[in-house]
LUMNU-834484 format. One line per 8 residues: for each residue x, y, z of N, C-alpha, C. Coordinates in steps of 0.001 Angstrom, whole numbers, plus 524288, in hexadecimal, padded with zeros to 5 digits. Layout:
N
X Y Z X Y Z X Y Z | ...
! end
This chain:
82
BD5A2 B3175 166D1 BD6CF B2BFE 167A0 BDCA6 B2B26 1670C | BDEA5 B284C 16A9D BE436 B2736 16A71 BE560 B21B8 16894 | BE18A B1E53 168A5 BE26D B18F6 16715 BE487 B159E 16B7E | BE56C B180F 16FEF BE768 B152C 17472 BE2DE B13BC 17803 | BE33A B0F47 17A9A BDF0B B0DF0 17E3E BDEEC B11CA 182C1 | BDA37 B136F 18438 BD99E B1743 1885E BD7BE B14D0 18D62 | BD642 B183A 19104 BD470 B165E 19616 BCE87 B1603 19650 | BCBEF B1707 19201 BC63E B16EA 191F5 BC44E B1150 19273
BC0FB B1070 19669 BBEDE B0B35 1973F BB905 B0AF6 1961F | BB6B9 B0F32 1943E BB124 B0F49 19316 BB059 B111A 18D80 | BABFA B0FA6 18B59 BAAC6 B1108 185FB BA53C B1319 185B8 | BA46E B16FD 18279 B9F3B B193B 181D3 B9C43 B1625 17DAC | B972F B1582 17EAA B93FA B12E4 17AC7 B929C B16C0 17679 | B9204 B14D7 171CE B90D7 B1814 16D47 B8BD5 B160A 16AD7 | B8829 B199F 169DF B8345 B1823 16756 B83E3 B18E7 16179 | B830F B14C7 15E88 B839F B14F5 158E2 B7E30 B14E9 1567A
B7D24 B18A7 15300 B7817 B18FF 15068 B78CA B180C 14A9B | B7604 B1446 148A1 B7626 B1310 14313 B727A B16D5 14040 | B745B B1954 13C2C B7138 B1D1A 1393F B6F94 B1B08 133E8 | B6F4A B15F3 1334D B6D86 B13C3 12E55 B67B6 B14FA 12DA3 | B65D6 B151D 128E5 B604C B165B 127FF B5C94 B12A7 12ADA | B5DFC B0DBB 12B31 B5A9A B09F6 12DDB B5A53 B0B16 133BE | B5ED2 B0C13 13615 B5ED5 B0D0B 13BB7 B5C4B B1251 13D03 | B5CFD B1639 1398E B5A6B B1B43 13A6A B547D B1AAB 13A0E
B5295 B178F 13663 B4CF3 B16A5 135E0 B4ADD B13D8 13ABA | B4DCE B1017 13CB7 B4C23 B0D51 14171 B4C16 B10F9 14625 | B5009 B1454 1468C B504C B180C 14AE6 B4BBD B1BE4 14ABC | B4A91 B1DE6 14611 B4636 B2194 14587 B40FE B1EF7 146AF | B405C B1A19 14510 B3B84 B1742 1462B B3AE3 B166F 14C0A | B3F18 B1525 14EAE B3EE9 B146B 15460 B3D9F B1989 15724 | B4007 B1DCE 15563 B3ECB B22F2 157A8 B3916 B245C 156C8 | B3724 B234C 1522D B31A9 B2479 150FC B2E0A B213F 15471
B2F59 B1C47 1554B B2C24 B18E8 1589A B2BFD B1AF1 15E32 | B305E B1CE3 16024 B30A2 B1EA8 16591 B2E68 B2422 1663A | B2FE0 B27BF 162BB B2E8E B2D41 1638D B2972 B2EFF 16115 | B2728 B2BF8 15D83 B223B B2D8E 15B06 B1DDB B2E33 15F04 | B1D14 B2A88 162B0 B18F3 B2B5F 16697 B19EA B3031 169FC | B1ED0 B3146 16B31 B2009 B35EE 16E4D B1EBB B3AE5 16B59 | B2014 B3B01 16646 B1EDE B3F98 1631E B1900 B4062 162AD | B1617 B3C18 16203 B1066 B3C7F 161A4 B0E0A B3E92 166B2
B0FED B3CA6 16B29 B0DF3 B3E91 1702D B0F34 B444F 170E9 | B13E0 B45EF 16F5C B1561 B4B6E 16FF7 B1219 B4EEB 16C73 | B112C B4D30 167AE B0DF6 B503F 16410 B085C B50A1 1660E | B0653 B4C51 16811 B0102 B4C3A 16A1B B0086 B4FD8 16ED8 | B047C B4FDF 1722F B0463 B5332 176D0 B0497 B58F8 1755E | B0742 B5A3B 1712A B0798 B5FB5 16F84 B028B B61A9 16D22 | AFF4A B5E2B 16AF4 AFA93 B5FE2 16841 AF5B6 B5FA7 16BAE | AF5C1 B5C70 16FCA AF11F B5C02 17316 AF11F B603F 17745
AEC9E B62C1 17830 AEC68 B66AC 17C57 AECA5 B640F 181B2 | AEE0F B6712 18596 AEE58 B6505 18AE7 AE8DA B63E9 18CE8 | AE862 B5FC2 18FE8 AE356 B5E7F 1923C AE246 B6250 196B1 | ADD4B B62DF 19861 ADC1F B6672 19CB1 ADF25 B651D 1A1AF | AE000 B6023 1A2A5 AE2F9 B5E90 1A747 AE89B B606C 1A6CF | AEAE8 B5FD3 1A224 AF045 B6197 1A158 AF0A1 B6780 1A1CE | AECF6 B6A4A 19F7D AED0F B7000 19FB2 AEC21 B71EB 1A540 | AE89A B6F70 1A812 AE78F B7105 1AD72 AEC27 B6FF7 1B0FF
AEED7 B6BAF 1B025 AF362 B6A6B 1B34F AF7C2 B6E4B 1B28A | AF859 B702C 1ADC6 AFC71 B73F9 1ACAC AFB2F B7938 1AF24 | AF64F B7AE1 1AEE3 AF4D8 B7FF3 1B104 AF51F B7FEA 1B6F2 | AF3BC B7B9D 1B95B AF3BB B7B58 1BF04 AF929 B7B0D 1C159 | AFCEB B791A 1BE75 B021D B7872 1C0AB B04FD B7D9A 1C13E | B0366 B81A4 1BE53 B0611 B86AA 1BEB9 B0318 B8A8C 1C21E | AFEBE B88F0 1C464 AFB81 B8C95 1C758 AFE39 B8E8E 1CC49 | B013A B8B4E 1CEF0 B0393 B8CF7 1D3D1 B0933 B8EAA 1D36E
B0B3F B8F5A 1CED4 B10C1 B90C9 1CE51 B116A B96A4 1CE31 | B15CD B9869 1D01E B170E B9E00 1D027 B1A47 B9F63 1CB5F | B1A18 BA446 1CA00 B1D79 BA629 1C5D7 B22F3 BA6E0 1C80B | B26FD BA621 1C4F4 B2C4A BA6DD 1C6F2 B2D37 BAC8F 1C86F | B30DA BAD57 1CBE5 B3224 BB297 1CDB0 B3428 BB5D2 1C91F | B320F BBA6D 1C876 B336F BBDAC 1C401 B37C5 BC191 1C53D | B39CF BC191 1C9FE B3DE8 BC54C 1CB4D B42EC BC400 1C86A | B45FE BC80A 1C784 B4AFE BC743 1C4ED B4EEA BC4B0 1C88D
B5357 BC35B 1C667 B5747 BC08A 1C955 B595F BC3D6 1CDD7 | B5AA4 BC8B1 1CCDE B5CD3 BCC15 1D0EF B58BB BCD89 1D4FC | B540D BCE83 1D345 B4FEB BD036 1D6D3 B4E6B BCBE8 1DAB2 | B4F00 BC705 1D91C B4D5D BC2AD 1DC6C B5143 BC13E 1E0A5 | B5601 BC33B 1E06E B59F4 BC1D1 1E44C B5935 BC4E5 1E94C | B5A8D BC26D 1EDA2 B5A69 BC52C 1F2A2 B5F63 BC837 1F367 | B5EE4 BCC69 1F633 B6389 BCF70 1F771 B660F BCD3E 1FC4C | B6B28 BCD15 1FC47 B6E0A BCB59 200E1 B6F12 BD012 2045A
B6D89 BCFAE 20946 B6E59 BD3F4 20CF7 B73E4 BD3AA 20F0B | B76AC BD7FF 20E9A B7C0B BD807 2109C B7CAF BDBB1 2151C
! end
């Protein structure tokens, strides 16, 4: 900083976060209100087995796919005829 006025005509916004115990408690309560249902859904999804429709859909989607080419990098290139 030089203390002299510059040519800057724009200013960046700054986000200020209060870390007082009251504001931290309010922030944590708000996070809990928003994210608790998401955590419950994620936990429930991890513990429930897939339904037959879900399992069948997964198995059928890979039935027509090919395995990737197993050749090495050099072996897969074409030779240029000179």
